[in-house]
C-alpha positions as CSV (number, residue, x, y, z in Angstrom):
1,M,50.8,-29.9,6.9
2,P,51.2,-33.4,5.3
3,W,53.7,-35.7,6.9
4,T,55.5,-36.0,3.5
5,T,56.2,-32.2,3.2
6,P,60.0,-31.9,3.7
7,V,60.3,-28.6,5.4
8,P,57.5,-28.9,8.0
9,I,58.8,-32.3,9.1
10,V,62.2,-30.8,9.8
11,I,60.6,-27.9,11.7
12,E,58.6,-30.3,13.8
13,Q,61.9,-31.5,15.2
14,Q,62.3,-28.0,16.6
15,C,59.1,-28.3,18.6
16,V,61.0,-27.9,21.9
17,P,63.5,-25.2,20.8
18,G,66.0,-24.2,23.5
19,A,64.2,-25.7,26.4
20,A,66.8,-24.0,28.6
21,C,65.3,-20.9,30.3
22,P,67.4,-19.6,33.3
23,N,66.4,-21.5,36.4
24,G,67.9,-21.7,39.8
25,A,67.0,-22.6,43.3
26,A,65.8,-20.4,46.2
27,S,65.0,-21.4,49.7
28,P,61.4,-22.5,49.9
29,T,60.9,-21.5,53.5
30,G,61.9,-17.9,53.9
31,N,62.8,-15.9,57.0
32,A,60.5,-14.1,59.5
33,D,61.0,-10.4,60.0
34,A,60.8,-8.5,63.3
35,E,57.0,-8.1,63.1
36,G,56.4,-11.8,62.7
37,E,55.7,-11.6,58.9
38,V,57.7,-13.6,56.5
39,T,59.6,-12.7,53.3
40,L,59.1,-15.7,51.1
41,P,60.9,-16.2,47.8
42,D,59.2,-15.7,44.5
43,I,57.1,-18.6,43.4
44,P,58.0,-21.0,41.9
45,A,60.8,-21.9,44.3
46,T,63.1,-23.2,41.5
47,K,63.5,-19.8,39.7
48,P,65.2,-17.5,38.9
49,D,69.0,-17.9,38.8
50,V,69.5,-14.2,38.1
51,A,67.3,-11.7,40.0
52,P,66.1,-9.0,37.5
53,I,66.6,-6.1,39.9
54,E,69.3,-6.9,42.4
55,S,71.6,-9.6,43.8
56,S,72.8,-10.1,47.4
57,K,76.4,-10.2,46.3
58,K,78.1,-6.9,45.3
59,G,80.6,-6.5,42.5
60,L,80.9,-8.1,39.1
61,K,80.3,-11.8,38.7
62,V,81.0,-13.6,35.4
63,G,79.7,-17.2,35.0
64,A,78.8,-19.9,32.5
65,T,76.3,-22.7,32.3
66,L,76.7,-25.7,30.1
67,R,73.6,-27.9,29.5
68,G,72.9,-31.2,27.8
69,R,69.5,-32.8,27.1
70,Y,67.7,-36.1,26.7
71,D,64.5,-36.3,24.7
72,L,62.2,-39.2,24.5
73,R,59.5,-38.3,22.0
74,F,56.6,-40.7,21.8
75,N,54.9,-39.0,18.9
76,D,57.7,-38.2,16.5
77,V,58.1,-38.9,12.7
78,S,60.9,-40.1,10.6
79,G,62.3,-38.3,7.6
80,S,59.9,-40.2,5.4
81,G,56.9,-39.2,7.5
82,A,56.5,-42.5,9.3
83,K,55.3,-42.3,12.9
84,R,57.9,-43.4,15.5
85,T,59.2,-43.0,19.0
86,S,62.6,-41.2,19.0
87,S,65.3,-40.9,21.6
88,H,68.0,-38.2,21.6
89,L,71.0,-37.4,23.9
90,S,72.6,-34.2,22.8
91,F,74.1,-30.8,23.6
92,D,71.6,-28.1,24.6
93,T,73.0,-24.7,25.6
94,L,76.0,-22.7,26.5
95,A,75.0,-19.6,28.4
96,L,77.5,-16.8,29.3
97,T,76.4,-14.5,32.1
98,A,77.6,-11.3,33.7
99,D,76.0,-9.6,36.7
100,Y,76.9,-6.5,38.6
101,T,75.5,-4.9,41.7
102,S,76.5,-2.2,44.1
103,D,74.7,-0.1,46.7
104,R,73.0,1.9,44.0
105,F,73.7,0.4,40.5
106,F,73.0,-3.1,39.1
107,G,73.1,-4.8,35.7
108,A,73.0,-8.2,34.0
109,A,73.5,-9.8,30.6
110,Q,73.3,-13.2,29.2
111,Y,74.3,-14.6,25.8
112,R,73.2,-18.0,24.6
113,F,74.6,-20.5,22.1
114,Y,72.5,-23.3,20.5
115,G,73.0,-25.7,17.6
116,G,75.0,-28.8,17.0
117,N,72.2,-31.2,18.0
118,F,69.3,-33.1,16.6
119,I,66.9,-30.1,16.7
120,Y,69.1,-28.1,14.3
121,G,69.9,-30.7,11.7
122,K,71.4,-30.7,8.2
123,S,68.0,-31.4,6.6
124,A,66.8,-28.1,7.9
125,G,69.7,-26.3,6.4
126,Y,72.1,-26.2,9.4
127,R,75.7,-27.1,9.5
128,E,75.4,-28.7,12.9
129,Y,77.9,-27.0,15.1
130,P,77.4,-25.4,18.6
131,G,76.8,-21.7,18.3
132,E,75.2,-21.8,14.9
133,V,72.1,-20.4,16.6
134,R,73.0,-17.7,19.0
135,F,71.5,-14.6,20.5
136,L,71.5,-12.1,23.3
137,M,68.9,-13.1,25.9
138,Y,69.0,-10.0,28.0
139,A,71.3,-7.0,28.7
140,Y,70.2,-4.3,31.1
141,G,71.4,-1.8,33.7
142,G,69.7,0.2,36.4
143,A,69.8,2.2,39.5
144,R,68.0,2.1,42.9
145,L,66.5,5.5,43.3
146,T,65.3,4.9,46.9
147,E,65.0,1.9,49.2
148,S,61.7,1.1,47.4
149,D,62.2,2.5,43.9
150,S,64.4,1.4,40.9
151,I,64.6,2.1,37.2
152,T,66.0,-0.3,34.6
153,A,66.9,0.2,30.9
154,G,67.9,-2.3,28.2
155,I,66.7,-5.7,27.0
156,Q,64.9,-7.0,30.0
157,P,62.0,-9.0,31.3
158,V,58.7,-7.2,30.7
159,P,56.6,-6.7,33.8
160,F,53.6,-8.8,32.8
161,D,52.7,-10.7,36.0
162,D,55.8,-12.4,37.4
163,R,58.9,-13.1,35.3
164,Y,58.1,-16.9,35.6
165,W,54.6,-18.3,36.0
166,G,55.5,-21.9,36.7
167,S,58.4,-24.2,37.5
168,S,58.8,-25.9,34.1
169,I,62.2,-25.3,32.3
170,L,60.1,-24.9,29.1
171,D,58.0,-22.3,31.0
172,D,54.3,-23.2,30.4
173,L,52.0,-22.9,27.4
174,A,51.9,-19.1,27.9
175,F,55.5,-18.9,26.6
176,V,54.3,-20.3,23.3
177,Y,52.0,-17.3,23.0
178,G,54.5,-14.7,24.2
179,F,53.0,-14.0,27.6
180,E,55.5,-15.4,29.9
181,E,59.2,-14.6,30.3
182,T,59.4,-12.1,27.4
183,Y,62.5,-9.9,27.0
184,N,62.1,-6.6,25.1
185,L,64.0,-3.4,24.7
186,G,62.8,-0.5,26.9
187,V,62.7,1.2,30.3
188,K,61.0,-0.1,33.4
189,F,60.2,1.5,36.8
190,R,59.6,-0.6,39.9
191,H,58.3,0.4,43.3
192,E,58.2,-2.4,45.9
193,T,57.4,-2.6,49.6
194,P,56.8,-5.6,51.8
195,R,53.1,-5.3,51.1
196,Y,52.8,-4.4,47.4
197,R,54.7,-4.0,44.1
198,V,54.1,-1.7,41.2
199,E,55.9,-2.1,37.9
200,V,55.4,-0.2,34.6
201,G,57.6,-0.2,31.5
202,F,57.7,1.3,28.0
203,F,59.3,-0.9,25.3
204,P,59.7,0.6,21.8
205,S,60.6,-2.7,20.3
206,S,61.5,-6.3,20.8
207,G,65.1,-7.3,21.4
208,P,67.3,-7.7,18.2
209,A,67.5,-11.0,16.4
210,G,70.8,-12.9,16.7
211,G,72.5,-15.5,14.5
212,G,70.7,-18.3,12.7
213,I,69.0,-19.1,9.4
214,S,65.5,-17.8,10.1
215,S,64.3,-14.5,8.7
216,D,63.5,-12.9,12.1
217,S,63.2,-15.5,14.9
218,S,66.7,-16.0,16.4
219,R,65.6,-14.9,19.9
220,Y,65.0,-16.4,23.3
221,S,61.5,-15.2,24.0
222,T,58.5,-15.6,21.8
223,N,58.0,-12.3,19.8
224,I,55.8,-11.3,17.0
225,S,58.0,-11.6,13.9
226,K,58.2,-12.0,10.1
227,A,57.2,-15.5,9.0
228,D,59.6,-17.8,7.3
229,S,58.7,-19.3,3.9
230,Y,57.5,-22.6,5.4
231,V,54.7,-21.0,7.5
232,P,51.4,-21.2,5.6
233,D,49.3,-18.0,5.9
234,G,52.4,-16.5,7.6
235,S,52.3,-12.8,8.4
236,R,55.0,-10.1,8.5
237,N,54.5,-8.0,11.6
238,D,56.4,-6.1,14.3
239,E,55.3,-5.2,17.8
240,R,56.1,-1.6,18.8
241,N,55.4,1.0,21.6
242,M,54.6,-1.6,24.3
243,L,53.2,-0.2,27.6
244,I,53.3,-3.1,30.1
245,G,52.7,-3.1,33.8
246,N,51.4,-4.9,36.9
247,V,50.3,-4.3,40.4
248,S,50.8,-7.1,43.0
249,Y,49.4,-7.0,46.5
250,T,50.2,-9.3,49.4
251,L,46.8,-10.5,50.8
252,A,48.4,-12.5,53.7
253,A,51.9,-13.0,55.1
254,T,52.8,-15.0,58.2
255,K,55.7,-17.2,59.2
256,T,54.4,-20.1,57.1
257,V,51.9,-18.6,54.6
258,K,52.0,-16.0,51.8
259,L,49.3,-15.1,49.4
260,S,49.5,-12.4,46.7
261,A,47.2,-11.2,44.0
262,T,48.5,-9.6,40.8
263,I,46.8,-7.8,37.9
264,S,48.7,-7.0,34.6
265,G,48.1,-5.1,31.4
266,W,49.9,-5.1,28.0
267,L,49.0,-2.5,25.3
268,S,51.0,-2.1,22.1
269,T,51.0,-1.3,18.4
270,I,51.2,-4.1,15.8
271,H,52.7,-2.9,12.5
272,N,52.2,-4.9,9.3
273,F,55.0,-4.6,6.7
274,D,52.8,-5.6,3.8
275,T,49.7,-3.3,4.4
276,R,51.8,-0.7,6.3
277,A,48.9,-0.4,8.6
278,D,49.1,-0.3,12.4
279,G,46.9,-2.6,14.5
280,S,46.9,-3.3,18.2
281,K,47.5,-5.8,20.9
282,R,45.7,-5.9,24.3
283,I,46.4,-8.5,27.0
284,F,45.1,-8.4,30.5
285,A,45.8,-11.0,33.3
286,A,44.9,-11.7,36.9
287,S,46.6,-14.2,39.2
288,L,46.9,-15.6,42.7
289,T,50.2,-16.9,43.9
290,G,50.7,-18.6,47.3
291,S,52.8,-20.7,49.5
292,K,52.4,-22.6,52.7
293,G,55.5,-24.2,54.2
294,P,57.0,-26.3,51.5
295,W,54.0,-26.0,49.2
296,H,53.6,-23.4,46.4
297,A,50.7,-22.8,44.0
298,K,49.6,-20.4,41.3
299,T,46.5,-19.8,39.2
300,L,46.2,-17.3,36.4
301,V,43.7,-16.2,33.7
302,A,44.7,-13.9,30.8
303,R,42.7,-12.4,27.9
304,Q,44.4,-11.7,24.5
305,D,43.0,-9.6,21.7
306,I,45.3,-8.8,18.7
307,D,44.3,-6.9,15.6
308,P,47.3,-7.5,13.2
309,R,45.9,-5.7,10.1
310,N,47.3,-8.5,7.9
311,P,46.6,-8.4,4.1
312,G,45.0,-11.8,4.5
313,R,43.8,-13.6,7.7
314,N,43.5,-11.6,10.9
315,D,42.5,-14.5,13.2
316,M,46.2,-15.5,13.5
317,I,49.6,-13.9,13.5
318,T,53.2,-15.2,13.1
319,V,55.6,-15.3,16.1
320,G,59.1,-16.7,16.5
321,G,61.8,-17.8,18.8
322,F,64.8,-20.1,18.8
323,D,65.3,-19.6,15.1
324,A,61.9,-20.9,14.0
325,S,58.5,-19.2,13.4
326,Y,54.9,-20.4,13.7
327,N,51.3,-19.1,13.9
328,I,49.2,-18.4,17.0
329,A,45.6,-17.4,17.4
330,T,45.1,-13.7,17.8
331,K,42.1,-13.8,20.1
332,G,41.5,-16.1,23.1
333,T,41.6,-16.7,26.8
334,Y,44.4,-18.5,28.7
335,V,44.1,-20.3,32.0
336,F,46.9,-21.8,34.0
337,G,47.5,-23.5,37.4
338,E,50.4,-25.1,39.2
339,L,50.9,-26.9,42.4
340,G,54.4,-27.9,43.7
341,R,56.3,-28.9,46.9
342,S,59.9,-28.9,48.0
343,I,60.8,-32.3,49.6
344,D,63.2,-32.7,52.5
345,T,65.6,-35.4,51.2
346,G,67.5,-35.7,54.5
347,S,71.1,-36.9,54.1
348,L,70.8,-37.3,50.3
349,P,73.1,-35.0,48.4
350,F,70.4,-33.3,46.4
351,N,67.2,-31.2,46.8
352,V,64.1,-31.9,44.8
353,T,61.0,-29.9,44.0
354,P,58.3,-31.8,42.1
355,Y,55.4,-30.0,40.6
356,V,52.4,-30.4,38.2
357,N,50.9,-27.6,36.1
358,Y,48.3,-27.3,33.4
359,G,47.6,-24.5,30.8
360,R,44.9,-24.1,28.1
361,F,44.3,-21.5,25.5
362,F,40.6,-21.2,24.6
363,K,40.5,-19.7,21.1
364,D,37.7,-17.5,19.9
365,A,37.9,-18.2,16.1
366,A,35.3,-20.7,14.9
367,G,36.9,-24.0,14.0
368,F,40.1,-23.4,15.9
369,K,41.1,-26.2,18.3
370,D,42.2,-25.2,21.8
371,S,45.8,-25.7,22.8
372,E,46.6,-27.3,26.1
373,R,49.5,-28.8,28.1
374,L,49.9,-30.9,31.2
375,D,53.4,-30.9,32.7
376,I,54.5,-33.3,35.5
377,G,58.0,-32.5,36.5
378,A,60.7,-32.1,39.1
379,V,63.8,-29.9,39.6
380,W,66.9,-31.6,41.2
381,S,69.8,-29.6,42.5
382,S,73.0,-30.5,44.3
383,K,72.9,-29.4,48.0
384,K,76.6,-28.6,48.4
385,S,77.3,-26.1,45.6
386,Q,74.0,-25.7,43.7
387,R,76.1,-25.9,40.6
388,I,74.5,-29.1,39.2
389,K,70.9,-29.0,38.3
390,V,68.6,-31.5,36.5
391,Y,65.2,-30.7,35.2
392,S,62.9,-33.7,34.3
393,E,59.5,-33.2,32.7
394,F,56.8,-35.5,31.3
395,L,54.7,-33.4,28.9
396,I,51.3,-34.2,27.6
397,G,50.1,-31.7,25.0
398,R,47.2,-31.2,22.5
399,N,47.7,-28.8,19.6
400,D,50.9,-27.7,21.5
401,P,53.8,-26.6,19.2
402,Y,56.3,-27.9,21.7
403,V,54.9,-31.4,22.1
404,G,54.6,-34.0,19.3
405,A,55.3,-33.9,15.6
406,G,52.8,-32.2,13.3
407,Q,51.9,-29.5,15.8
408,F,54.6,-26.8,15.5
409,I,53.5,-24.5,12.7
410,S,49.7,-24.3,13.3
411,G,49.1,-26.0,16.6
412,A,48.8,-22.7,18.5
413,A,46.6,-21.2,15.7
414,Q,44.0,-23.5,14.0
415,G,45.3,-26.5,15.9
416,G,47.1,-29.7,15.0
417,D,45.5,-33.1,14.7
418,G,43.6,-32.6,18.0
419,R,45.3,-35.7,19.6
420,L,47.2,-36.0,22.8
421,K,51.0,-36.1,22.3
422,K,53.6,-37.1,24.9
423,S,57.3,-36.6,25.5
424,L,59.9,-36.8,28.2
425,L,62.5,-34.1,28.5
426,V,65.5,-34.1,30.8
427,I,67.9,-31.0,30.9
428,F,71.1,-31.4,32.9
429,G,73.5,-28.6,33.5
430,Y,76.6,-27.4,35.4
431,S,77.2,-23.8,36.3
432,I,80.4,-22.0,37.3
């Protein structure tokens, strides 16, 4: 869209919506069992803060996290469309969390409040107060059927590969397309042993939209949605009857090394509100996740094929999240890789885990420009209480909705201007 078009310029300022997925720290070393094997934490070592199945502490725990953010955007634009570098220090998120666990039952819920910062400005129609954009991130309950089996119902992480693929607080480029850390409404069964894991879930619909000014996009995760008026060639679709699952097998596990392979599948119906026709969505992925001492690594490839049955173009579909909508390509192949290391900081009062990851979506449609992102970052956490965490990331993107002005609405579909964009993001938070 032209730099002088008023609405898209405002929306480009939302190109890093939220930027506050739930992260936490886990020990990067693990503990050896009686047979000499090791039970290592999920990779990446910096996530998650709330385990989706169970917690080690029994009973009800209620908490809150308050986060601020600093953005240095090297490829931003002013209200008149002039190119500039912009700097912003602002409020980010208030998250309220409740977790419950017992010998048999467990549950968790989190509600998030956004708004009142430069992303949600008056020029976009907001009144600029915290909580103006708000939504339920997840809310589920479940039971352990046996030592290895559990069942969960509610708005929860879908079992497509791992809940998190990389260490970035933004998640990686897969989040833009709705692959990674997606929360939907349904039922999930999980069977897990020291050697393998099987998860399968049926999700009739996405989670409900919360409060905001968008038509259908006030959510945490990226979901297929109804387009807002500013999205050119926007579609009005809904994803239904999702069958999603994965199988993960531990290829090697010793006192210092763990290597796992995972295959995943996602089959669903895509309903178009204009044609009233039902299309389909098919995604398949394979990944390798490993760790050796303080090092961790992951590589993944995924194939997406969506038939949206739109009245117009079928090579793209509208998705939304954080109270804004944009288009993505319906067909393509995604590749991702990350390498990270926890560092022993000695007597210093904080832990640090630096990492680097790269993701690229290769689009099938002729003339569409591939989307890609390189993320060089680190997670910092206080040693004594783990209550203070800082996430720092230097992002380099091309046709990436979250990096650089002019990319948000069409970057993940036809592509933006095809140029590299750069930004620095720092999220700092305190949890109780």
